[in-house]
C-alpha positions as CSV (number, residue, x, y, z in Angstrom):
1,M,68.6,-13.5,-41.7
2,Q,69.0,-12.5,-38.0
3,V,67.3,-9.2,-38.5
4,Y,64.4,-10.8,-40.4
5,K,63.8,-13.2,-37.5
6,V,63.9,-10.5,-34.9
7,Y,61.5,-8.5,-37.0
8,F,58.8,-11.1,-36.6
9,K,59.6,-11.7,-32.9
10,A,58.7,-8.0,-32.4
11,I,55.5,-8.5,-34.4
12,Y,54.6,-11.5,-32.2
13,K,55.0,-9.6,-29.0
14,N,52.4,-7.1,-30.3
15,M,50.1,-9.8,-31.7
16,T,47.3,-9.2,-29.2
17,Q,46.9,-5.5,-30.2
18,I,47.1,-6.4,-33.9
19,A,44.6,-9.3,-33.5
20,I,42.0,-6.8,-32.3
21,Y,41.8,-5.2,-35.7
22,F,41.4,-8.6,-37.4
23,I,38.5,-9.4,-35.1
24,V,36.9,-5.9,-35.7
25,F,37.2,-6.4,-39.4
26,L,35.6,-9.9,-39.3
27,V,32.7,-8.7,-37.1
28,L,32.1,-5.8,-39.5
29,V,32.0,-8.0,-42.6
30,V,29.9,-10.7,-41.0
31,V,27.3,-8.1,-39.8
32,L,27.3,-6.6,-43.3
33,A,26.6,-10.0,-44.9
34,N,23.7,-10.7,-42.5
35,T,22.1,-7.2,-42.7
36,Y,22.6,-6.4,-46.4
37,T,19.4,-6.4,-48.5
38,S,19.7,-6.9,-52.2
39,P,18.1,-4.3,-54.5
40,T,14.7,-5.1,-55.9
41,D,14.3,-6.2,-59.4
42,T,13.3,-3.2,-61.6
43,N,12.6,-5.1,-64.8
44,Y,9.6,-4.1,-66.8
45,T,6.5,-6.2,-66.5
46,E,3.2,-5.4,-68.3
47,T,0.3,-4.6,-66.0
48,K,-3.4,-4.3,-66.8
49,V,-5.2,-1.0,-66.1
50,N,-8.8,-0.9,-64.9
51,I,-10.8,1.0,-67.5
52,V,-14.5,1.7,-68.4
53,F,-15.6,1.3,-72.0
54,I,-18.9,2.8,-73.0
55,N,-20.1,2.4,-76.6
56,Y,-22.8,4.5,-78.2
57,D,-21.8,3.5,-81.8
58,K,-23.9,0.4,-82.0
59,D,-23.5,-2.3,-84.6
60,S,-20.0,-1.3,-85.3
61,K,-17.6,-4.3,-85.7
62,I,-14.6,-1.9,-85.7
63,V,-15.6,-0.6,-82.2
64,E,-16.3,-4.1,-81.1
65,G,-12.9,-5.1,-82.3
66,L,-11.4,-2.2,-80.4
67,K,-13.1,-3.3,-77.2
68,N,-11.9,-6.9,-77.7
69,Y,-8.3,-5.6,-78.3
70,L,-8.5,-3.4,-75.1
71,S,-9.8,-6.4,-73.1
72,Q,-6.4,-8.1,-73.8
73,K,-4.4,-5.1,-72.5
74,A,-6.7,-3.9,-69.7
75,N,-9.4,-4.9,-67.3
76,I,-12.7,-3.6,-68.5
77,V,-15.0,-2.6,-65.6
78,N,-18.7,-2.4,-66.2
79,I,-20.0,0.9,-64.8
80,E,-23.1,2.7,-66.2
81,D,-22.7,6.1,-67.8
82,N,-23.5,8.1,-64.8
83,T,-21.3,11.1,-64.2
84,Q,-21.3,10.8,-60.4
85,K,-20.5,7.1,-60.4
86,L,-17.8,7.5,-63.0
87,Q,-16.2,10.4,-61.1
88,D,-16.3,8.4,-57.8
89,A,-14.7,5.4,-59.5
90,L,-11.8,7.6,-60.7
91,F,-11.5,9.3,-57.3
92,F,-11.2,6.0,-55.4
93,R,-8.9,4.5,-58.1
94,E,-11.4,1.8,-58.9
95,V,-10.7,2.7,-62.6
96,E,-7.9,4.8,-64.1
97,Y,-9.3,5.4,-67.6
98,I,-12.8,6.0,-69.1
99,V,-13.4,6.0,-72.8
100,K,-16.7,6.7,-74.5
101,V,-17.4,6.0,-78.2
102,P,-19.9,8.5,-79.6
103,D,-22.6,7.6,-82.1
104,G,-21.3,7.7,-85.7
105,F,-17.7,7.3,-84.7
106,T,-16.9,4.5,-87.1
107,K,-18.4,6.4,-90.0
108,G,-16.5,9.5,-89.2
109,L,-13.2,7.5,-88.8
110,L,-13.5,5.8,-92.2
111,N,-14.7,9.0,-94.0
112,G,-12.0,11.2,-92.5
113,G,-14.4,13.0,-90.2
114,S,-13.5,14.8,-87.0
115,I,-15.5,12.7,-84.5
116,R,-13.2,11.9,-81.5
117,L,-13.4,9.5,-78.6
118,D,-14.4,11.0,-75.3
119,K,-11.9,10.0,-72.7
120,T,-11.4,10.8,-69.0
121,S,-8.3,9.8,-67.0
122,L,-6.3,10.5,-63.9
123,P,-4.3,13.7,-64.6
124,S,-0.6,13.2,-65.5
125,S,-0.8,9.4,-65.1
126,T,1.3,6.8,-66.9
127,S,-1.8,4.7,-67.3
128,S,-3.4,7.4,-69.4
129,V,-0.4,7.6,-71.7
130,Y,-0.3,3.8,-72.0
131,M,-4.0,3.5,-72.9
132,D,-3.8,6.4,-75.4
133,S,-1.0,4.6,-77.2
134,I,-2.9,1.3,-77.3
135,I,-6.1,3.0,-78.7
136,N,-4.1,5.1,-81.2
137,K,-2.3,2.0,-82.4
138,Y,-5.6,0.2,-83.1
139,L,-7.3,3.2,-84.8
140,N,-4.2,4.1,-86.9
141,T,-4.1,0.5,-88.2
142,V,-7.8,0.8,-89.2
143,K,-7.1,4.1,-91.0
144,M,-4.1,2.6,-92.8
145,Y,-6.1,-0.3,-94.2
146,D,-9.0,2.0,-95.1
147,S,-6.8,4.5,-97.0
148,N,-4.8,1.8,-98.8
149,I,-7.5,-0.9,-99.4
150,G,-10.9,0.8,-99.9
151,N,-14.3,-0.8,-99.5
152,L,-12.9,-3.7,-97.4
153,P,-15.7,-5.5,-95.5
154,E,-15.6,-4.9,-91.8
155,E,-15.2,-8.6,-90.9
156,E,-12.2,-8.9,-93.2
157,L,-10.8,-5.6,-91.9
158,I,-11.1,-6.7,-88.3
159,R,-9.5,-10.0,-89.1
160,S,-6.5,-8.3,-90.8
161,I,-6.1,-5.8,-88.0
162,N,-6.1,-8.5,-85.4
163,K,-3.6,-10.5,-87.4
164,D,-1.2,-7.5,-87.5
165,L,-1.6,-6.6,-83.9
166,D,-1.1,-10.1,-82.7
167,Q,2.5,-10.0,-84.1
168,K,4.9,-10.1,-81.2
169,T,8.6,-9.9,-80.8
170,D,10.4,-12.0,-78.2
171,V,12.5,-9.7,-76.0
172,K,15.1,-11.2,-73.6
173,L,16.0,-9.0,-70.7
174,N,19.3,-9.8,-69.0
175,S,19.1,-9.2,-65.3
176,Y,22.2,-8.2,-63.5
177,A,20.4,-7.9,-60.1
178,N,22.2,-10.9,-58.5
179,E,25.6,-9.8,-59.8
180,A,25.0,-6.2,-58.7
181,S,24.1,-7.5,-55.2
182,E,27.3,-9.5,-54.9
183,S,29.4,-6.5,-56.3
184,E,27.9,-4.1,-53.8
185,K,28.4,-6.4,-50.8
186,C,32.0,-7.1,-52.0
187,S,32.7,-3.4,-52.4
188,Y,31.6,-2.8,-48.7
189,Y,33.9,-5.7,-47.7
190,F,37.0,-4.3,-49.4
191,N,36.2,-0.7,-48.3
192,Y,36.2,-1.8,-44.6
193,L,39.4,-3.7,-45.4
194,A,41.2,-0.3,-45.7
195,Y,40.5,0.4,-42.0
196,S,42.0,-2.9,-40.7
197,M,44.8,-3.0,-43.2
198,L,46.1,0.5,-42.3
199,S,45.7,-0.1,-38.6
200,I,47.5,-3.4,-38.6
201,L,50.4,-2.2,-40.7
202,I,50.9,1.0,-38.7
203,L,50.8,-0.9,-35.3
204,G,53.0,-3.7,-36.5
205,I,55.6,-1.7,-38.3
206,C,55.7,1.0,-35.6
207,A,56.3,-1.6,-33.0
208,V,59.3,-3.0,-34.9
209,M,60.8,0.3,-35.9
210,I,60.6,1.6,-32.3
211,V,62.7,-1.4,-31.3
212,F,65.3,-1.0,-34.1
213,N,65.4,2.8,-33.7
214,N,66.3,2.6,-30.0
215,T,69.5,4.5,-29.6
216,D,71.4,1.9,-27.6
217,L,70.3,-1.0,-29.8
218,K,71.2,1.0,-33.0
219,K,74.7,1.6,-31.7
220,R,75.1,-2.1,-30.9
221,N,73.9,-3.0,-34.3
222,L,76.5,-0.7,-35.9
223,C,79.2,-2.7,-34.1
224,S,77.8,-6.0,-35.3
225,P,79.4,-7.9,-38.3
226,I,76.1,-7.4,-40.2
227,K,76.5,-4.6,-42.8
228,L,74.1,-1.7,-42.5
229,R,72.9,-2.3,-46.1
230,T,72.0,-5.9,-45.2
231,M,70.2,-4.8,-42.1
232,Y,68.0,-2.4,-44.0
233,F,67.4,-5.0,-46.7
234,Q,66.1,-7.5,-44.2
235,L,64.0,-4.8,-42.5
236,I,62.4,-3.9,-45.9
237,L,61.9,-7.6,-46.6
238,G,60.3,-8.0,-43.2
239,N,57.9,-5.1,-43.9
240,L,57.0,-6.5,-47.3
241,S,56.4,-10.0,-45.9
242,F,54.3,-8.6,-43.0
243,A,52.2,-6.5,-45.5
244,I,51.6,-9.5,-47.8
245,I,50.7,-11.8,-45.0
246,T,48.3,-9.2,-43.6
247,W,46.7,-8.7,-47.0
248,F,46.4,-12.5,-47.5
249,L,44.7,-13.0,-44.1
250,L,42.3,-10.2,-44.7
251,I,41.1,-11.4,-48.1
252,I,40.6,-15.1,-47.0
253,A,37.2,-14.2,-45.6
254,S,36.1,-12.8,-49.0
255,F,36.6,-16.3,-50.7
256,I,34.6,-17.9,-47.9
257,M,31.8,-15.3,-48.1
258,Y,31.6,-14.7,-51.8
259,G,33.0,-18.0,-53.2
260,S,33.1,-18.2,-57.0
261,Y,32.5,-14.5,-57.4
262,M,36.0,-13.8,-56.3
263,F,37.3,-15.7,-59.4
264,T,35.4,-13.4,-61.8
265,A,37.0,-10.4,-63.5
266,K,35.4,-8.0,-61.0
267,G,36.5,-10.2,-58.1
268,M,40.1,-10.1,-59.3
269,L,39.9,-6.4,-59.7
270,F,38.9,-6.0,-56.1
271,L,41.8,-8.1,-55.1
272,L,44.3,-6.2,-57.3
273,N,43.0,-2.9,-56.0
274,S,43.4,-4.0,-52.4
275,L,46.9,-5.3,-53.0
276,I,48.0,-1.9,-54.5
277,F,46.4,-0.1,-51.5
278,T,48.4,-2.4,-49.2
279,I,51.6,-1.1,-50.8
280,A,50.4,2.5,-50.2
281,A,49.4,1.7,-46.6
282,L,52.8,0.1,-46.1
283,S,54.6,3.3,-47.1
284,I,52.4,5.3,-44.7
285,A,53.1,2.8,-41.9
286,Y,56.9,2.9,-42.6
287,L,56.9,6.7,-42.4
288,T,54.9,6.6,-39.2
289,G,57.3,4.0,-37.7
290,N,60.3,6.2,-38.4
291,V,58.6,9.3,-36.8
292,V,57.0,7.7,-33.7
293,K,59.4,7.2,-30.8
294,S,57.4,5.4,-28.1
295,K,54.6,2.8,-27.8
296,K,52.4,5.2,-25.9
297,V,52.3,7.6,-28.8
298,M,52.0,4.7,-31.4
299,S,48.4,3.8,-30.6
300,A,47.3,7.5,-30.5
301,V,48.9,8.2,-33.9
302,A,47.5,5.0,-35.4
303,N,43.9,6.0,-34.3
304,V,44.3,9.5,-35.6
305,V,45.8,8.6,-39.0
306,V,43.5,5.6,-39.6
307,L,40.2,6.8,-38.4
308,G,40.8,10.3,-39.8
309,T,41.6,9.1,-43.3
310,C,38.9,6.5,-43.3
311,F,36.1,8.8,-42.2
312,I,36.8,11.5,-44.8
313,S,37.6,9.1,-47.7
314,G,34.4,7.0,-47.8
315,V,35.3,3.9,-45.9
316,F,32.6,4.3,-43.3
317,V,30.4,7.0,-44.9
318,P,29.7,6.7,-48.7
319,Q,31.5,9.2,-50.8
320,A,28.3,10.4,-52.4
321,L,27.2,11.7,-49.0
322,L,30.4,13.6,-48.3
323,G,30.8,17.4,-49.0
324,K,33.0,18.9,-51.7
325,T,35.5,20.2,-49.1
326,V,35.8,16.9,-47.4
327,I,36.2,15.1,-50.8
328,T,38.9,17.6,-51.8
329,I,40.8,17.0,-48.6
330,A,40.3,13.2,-48.9
331,S,41.8,13.2,-52.4
332,F,45.2,13.7,-50.8
333,T,45.0,10.3,-49.2
334,P,45.3,6.9,-50.9
335,N,42.1,5.7,-49.1
336,Y,40.0,8.0,-51.2
337,W,41.3,6.6,-54.5
338,Y,41.1,3.0,-53.2
339,V,37.4,3.4,-52.2
340,K,36.7,5.2,-55.4
341,S,38.1,2.3,-57.4
342,N,36.0,-0.2,-55.4
343,N,32.8,1.8,-56.1
344,T,33.7,2.0,-59.8
345,I,34.3,-1.8,-60.0
346,A,31.0,-2.5,-58.2
347,S,29.0,-0.4,-60.6
348,M,30.5,-1.9,-63.7
349,V,28.1,-3.8,-66.0
350,N,30.6,-4.7,-68.6
351,V,34.3,-5.2,-67.9
352,N,36.0,-3.5,-70.9
353,M,38.9,-1.1,-71.4
354,E,36.7,2.0,-71.3
355,N,35.3,1.0,-67.9
356,L,38.7,-0.2,-66.6
357,T,40.6,3.0,-67.5
358,P,39.4,5.1,-64.4
359,V,40.2,2.1,-62.2
360,F,43.7,1.8,-63.5
361,I,44.2,5.5,-63.2
362,N,43.2,5.4,-59.5
363,M,45.6,2.5,-59.0
364,L,48.4,4.5,-60.5
365,I,47.6,7.4,-58.2
366,M,47.9,5.1,-55.2
367,I,51.3,3.9,-56.4
368,G,52.3,7.5,-56.8
369,F,51.2,8.1,-53.2
370,A,53.3,5.2,-52.1
371,L,56.4,6.4,-53.9
372,A,56.0,10.0,-52.6
373,V,55.6,8.8,-49.0
374,L,58.6,6.5,-49.4
375,A,60.7,9.4,-50.7
376,I,59.7,11.4,-47.6
377,T,60.5,8.4,-45.3
378,L,64.0,8.1,-46.8
379,L,64.5,11.8,-46.3
380,V,63.5,11.5,-42.7
381,I,65.8,8.5,-42.2
382,K,68.7,10.3,-43.7
383,Q,68.0,13.4,-41.6
384,K,67.9,11.3,-38.4
385,R,71.1,9.6,-39.3
386,V,72.9,13.0,-39.8
387,S,71.6,14.3,-36.5
388,D,72.7,11.2,-34.6
389,S,76.2,11.3,-36.0
């Protein structure tokens, strides 16, 4: 395994330049972890609205029952029936809803009359709709009892209504806020991983291929007892080993930062997606290594390829903020499909086949990129071999 050993000696000589990208990546993810703010919990909570209740239908137990029911759902503020004061209270948001019960309302309600409640509220406000629904719920219950059970005493009517309206159903809301926060942070982590992964592989493999593609060294290798097929096999094995080691080192921090989350289904999907991207990045690095001829050009090409593809594919700028033209161009790079998969994984609530299908399709596209670039690389190698002979 002489060639395999030489491969890693060449990597070791360029370790300083490669280590820079490890450090950049670690700084990025640590800063991200310290500056990320989790999304606020948007679960529903019942709030009490400030209302004014003015009653002119005296001695009505139904209206009194309505007032008691409203006091459980809202804060009743005592303001006299003065137009100026009521308008000021609405304007300064001291109250959001004013309801007046006219004289004879109960009699009209029970006899099918047309007497209505007089209400004033903030225009187009949710509190108005909320209070309307509460009042309608109470009055509809009154009418239902009156139409089905006639001549029922008001005390018994109010007792039955309160019993019905007191019925509650326990609702359990599952909050995914913490999981969503971890998923989003993890997606940023693995998105930035694309930058370091591609940079490290291009620099490392280019450095090795420049050495092995040196004309004098290549002629000496051809005279060596090692078969050409064996030599290429060891080079390929070296490339794969270097890529896997790089992937392993880059994901170690994720286990430290996110702990048990990385052992969940979504954490494993992030890891699988990054591993497949590593294969695609390896094919790009191998092609670049067979095209670049000097170390001076190597850094320039690495920066152009890596930064260019990362900026247009959503690694640094979210894909949602990129224009259609940029997205169309980015779709011809594996980075785009890698980031798209990360975003899809992060937004999943349930890990099922329906949600996983687009992720697996993106992974297959990345594998297709890897095979296509590898085919181009083999064509380039063959063309160079013919031109050198």
